C-alpha positions in Angstrom: 0.0 0.0 0.0 1.4 3.4 -1.0 -0.4 6.1 0.9 0.0 9.9 0.4 0.5 11.9 3.6 -0.4 15.5 4.2 1.0 17.4 7.2 -0.9 20.6 8.2 -0.1 23.0 11.0 -3.3 24.2 12.5 -2.1 26.5 15.3 1.0 28.0 16.7 1.6 28.8 20.3 4.4 30.9 21.6 5.6 34.1 23.3 5.5 37.7 22.1 9.2 38.1 23.2 11.5 35.3 24.2 15.3 34.9 24.1 15.7 38.3 22.5 13.4 37.4 19.6 9.8 38.5 18.8 6.8 36.1 18.3 8.7 33.0 19.2 6.9 29.7 18.4 7.3 27.1 21.2 4.5 24.7 20.3 2.9 23.7 17.0 -0.5 22.0 16.8 -0.8 19.8 13.7 -2.8 17.3 11.7 -1.5 14.4 9.5 -3.8 12.9 6.9 -3.3 9.9 4.7 -5.1 8.8 1.5 -4.7 5.6 -0.5 -6.0 7.4 -3.6 -9.0 5.1 -3.8 -11.3 6.9 -1.3 -9.9 5.5 2.0 -8.5 8.2 4.3 -7.3 8.5 7.9 -6.5 11.5 10.0 -4.7 12.2 13.3 -5.5 15.7 14.5 -4.9 18.3 17.1 -1.5 16.9 18.0 0.7 19.3 20.0 4.5 19.3 19.4 6.9 21.3 21.5 9.3 23.3 19.4 12.6 24.1 21.2 14.3 27.4 20.7 16.7 27.1 17.7 20.3 26.1 18.7 21.5 24.6 15.5 19.4 26.4 13.1 18.9 30.1 12.4 15.9 31.9 14.0 13.1 32.3 11.4 11.0 35.5 11.9 7.3 34.7 12.5 6.3 36.6 9.4 8.5 34.3 7.3 7.2 31.0 8.7 5.4 28.6 6.3 3.6 25.3 6.9 6.6 23.5 5.3 9.1 25.1 7.7 7.1 24.3 10.8 6.4 20.8 9.6 10.1 20.4 9.2 10.6 21.4 12.8 7.8 18.9 13.9 9.3 16.1 12.0 12.8 16.8 13.3 11.5 16.7 16.9 9.6 13.4 16.2 12.6 11.9 14.6 12.5 9.1 11.9 10.9 6.7 14.3 8.2 9.1 15.3 7.3 10.0 11.7 7.3 6.3 10.8 5.1 5.6 13.8 2.6 8.2 12.6 2.5 6.7 9.1 2.1 3.2 10.5 -0.9 4.3 12.6 -2.6 6.0 9.6 -1.8 3.0 7.4 -3.4 0.7 10.0 -6.6 2.9 10.0 -6.8 2.6 6.2 -6.2 -1.1 6.2 -9.0 -1.5 8.7 -11.3 0.4 6.4 -10.4 -1.9 3.5 -10.6 -5.1 5.6 -12.6 -4.3 8.7 -11.6 -6.4 11.7 -14.3 -8.4 13.4 -16.6 -6.5 15.7 -17.1 -7.9 19.1 -20.7 -8.6 20.2 -22.3 -9.1 23.6 -22.7 -12.8 24.2 -25.5 -14.3 26.4 -24.4 -15.7 29.7 -24.2 -19.5 29.2 -25.6 -20.2 32.7 -28.5 -17.8 32.4 -31.8 -19.3 31.3 -34.6 -17.5 29.5 
């Protein structure tokens, strides 16, 4: 299965002034969606990710931020395993749409008589 994934930042949280910079983002809220291209989709939404102050990257002024820049920060914080885990969760949701797992049912008590 080859799914397409879309990362969307939905909210930024931060401080008006921090560390000598203005409008500093410290948390990003995001959604990741997956589609198999045949109508099956899955979404994980409203996920908060702490964004540490930049030490090894230049500070990006708030007005210059893009979804791609912030998603890059999120993915860097998650690491390869975190991103792979996100994809695996979405892939499983799509697989369950295609081949739904059995649904448990309430069974009558074998010792109860009607």
